[in-house]
N, C-alpha and C positions, 0 to 999 in steps of 0.2 A: 428368172430364179424361181424354182417352185417352192411353195411354202408349206412348211412341215405340219401336219394336223396334230393339234395340242395333245389330246387325250391319248391318241394311239402312241406317241412320243413320250409321254408320261408313264404309260405302261410298259413300254420297252426300258426305260429308265429305272422304274421300279424293280423289274426283274435282274437287270444288271448289276445293279447297286449292291447286294449282297456279295457278289463275286469280286467287286472292286474293292469293298470295304474289307472283307476276309479273304485274302487270297489264299492259295494252297501253301499249306505250311503255318498256318496261323493258329495252329493248334497249342503251339507253345507260348510259354508266358511273355507279356510285352516287356520290350526294353525300355528301360529308362536310362536315358545317356548312353553308358556304355555297358552298364551293369544290367543282369536280368532279374526282375522282380519275381521272387519265388511264389507260388501257389500258397495257400492256407491248407497245412497237411498236420497230421498228428506227428508228435515227435517224442523217440522215447526218453525215458526219463534219466538215463544213464547219459546222455547228451544235453541236458539242462544244468547248467549253473546258476544257482539262485540271484547271485549279486549281478549277473547280467541283465536281468530281466526286472527286478526290483523296481518297483514303481515305473515301469515303460508296458509291463505287459500283465494281464490279469489270466493266471492260471486256471485252467479246468483240468483236475487231473483225474484220470480212470484208472483204478487198480483192479486186477485179477489175479489168480494163480496160475492162469494159463491163457494163452491167446484163442485158445478154443474154448474158453468158458461162454456158454450161451448168454448169460447176461451182458459179458463184454462184448460178444457180437453183435447183440440186439443194441446195445449203447451205440455203439460204433455207426452202425445204420441210422439210428435216429439223429445222431448229429450231422451225417454227411450233408443232408438237407440244408441244413443251417451254416454252411462253412462259410458264407458271404457275410451272414449277419454276427456270428462269432469275431470274424476278422474287422469288420467295422468296430467293434467293441474291445479291439486290443486284445483279443484272448489268444493265448497259447494252450494248444491241446496237447497235454502230456499223457504219455501212456506207460502203465508199468506192469508187465504181465510176467516178471520175474522175480519171485519172492527171495529165491536163494541169492541173487545179486545185491540184493540190501542197499538200493540207493538211497540218497540222501533224503527225498521225499519220503521214501517207504518208513525211512527212520524215524522222520518228524511227525509223519501223520498216522502211523500204525495202523493202516488198514486191516481189517480181517475177511479174507475171499474179496469178493466183489465190493467195490466202494466208487462213489463218485463224490469229489470234493470240489466244490466251487470255492475259489479264493478271490480276494480283492488286490488292488496293484500292490498293496503291502505285503502280499504274501501271508496274510493271516487267514487261515479257514473261516468261512462264513456259513457255508452250507454242506452237510454231508448226507448221501443218501446210499442206502444200502441196496436199492434196486435201480435198473435202468430209468431213466427221467428223459422226456420228450426236450426236444431242441429247443421249442418255442418255449417252455417253462424255463428252461436255463437262461434263455435271453431275457426273459421277462424278469427273472431273478437278479440277473447281473445290472438290469437298468434299476432297479430298486438299491442296489448297494449305494453306501455313502459317497464312496470317491467317484462312482459312475454319474450319481445325482449332481456333484459339484461340477464335473466336467460338464454335462449338460448345459448346466446354469451358465457355465463360464462361454460356452459356444452360443447360447441362445440368451441373453440376459433378458429379453422380454418376456420368458416362459415364468417368471416368478409370479 
C-alpha cells in the first residue's frame, strides 16, 4: 500500500475543508433544534412591545423624520459593522422613521428630527445623541452602563 505524503495531503484537506464546513445554501441562519435562529437586524418601532423585552434586551433606538434622512442613513451604515457586538450585548436595534405613526417609543422619548437613544435593560434612557455615533462608541458606552457592568461581573467574578 502506498503511503500518502503528509504535506500535500494537508494542503488538499485545507482547500477542501471550507467546502465541507459551509456547503451550498449555508447562507441561511443556522438551525437550532427545529427552529431557525434569526439574524440580528433592525426592528421597526411599531413591532416592538416594551413588556416583551423589559430586562431581556437593551434598546438602541434610532429616530428620524424620514428613512431618507442623511443622518439616519449614515447611522445605519455605522451600526451595520457592529451587529455581532451589539447582538452579544443583548441589544435590540429599533428604528422609527415615521413621526405621523406616533409609536409608543416616540411618545415616551419625544425626539426632534434625528435622534439616537441608548437605553439600559430597564428601558430607561441613558444617552441621547442628536448626530450619528460610531458603533464602537455605542458598544463602549453600553459596556459602561450599570446593568452591563453587573452582568459582566456575574459572568467573570474574577474580574473585580
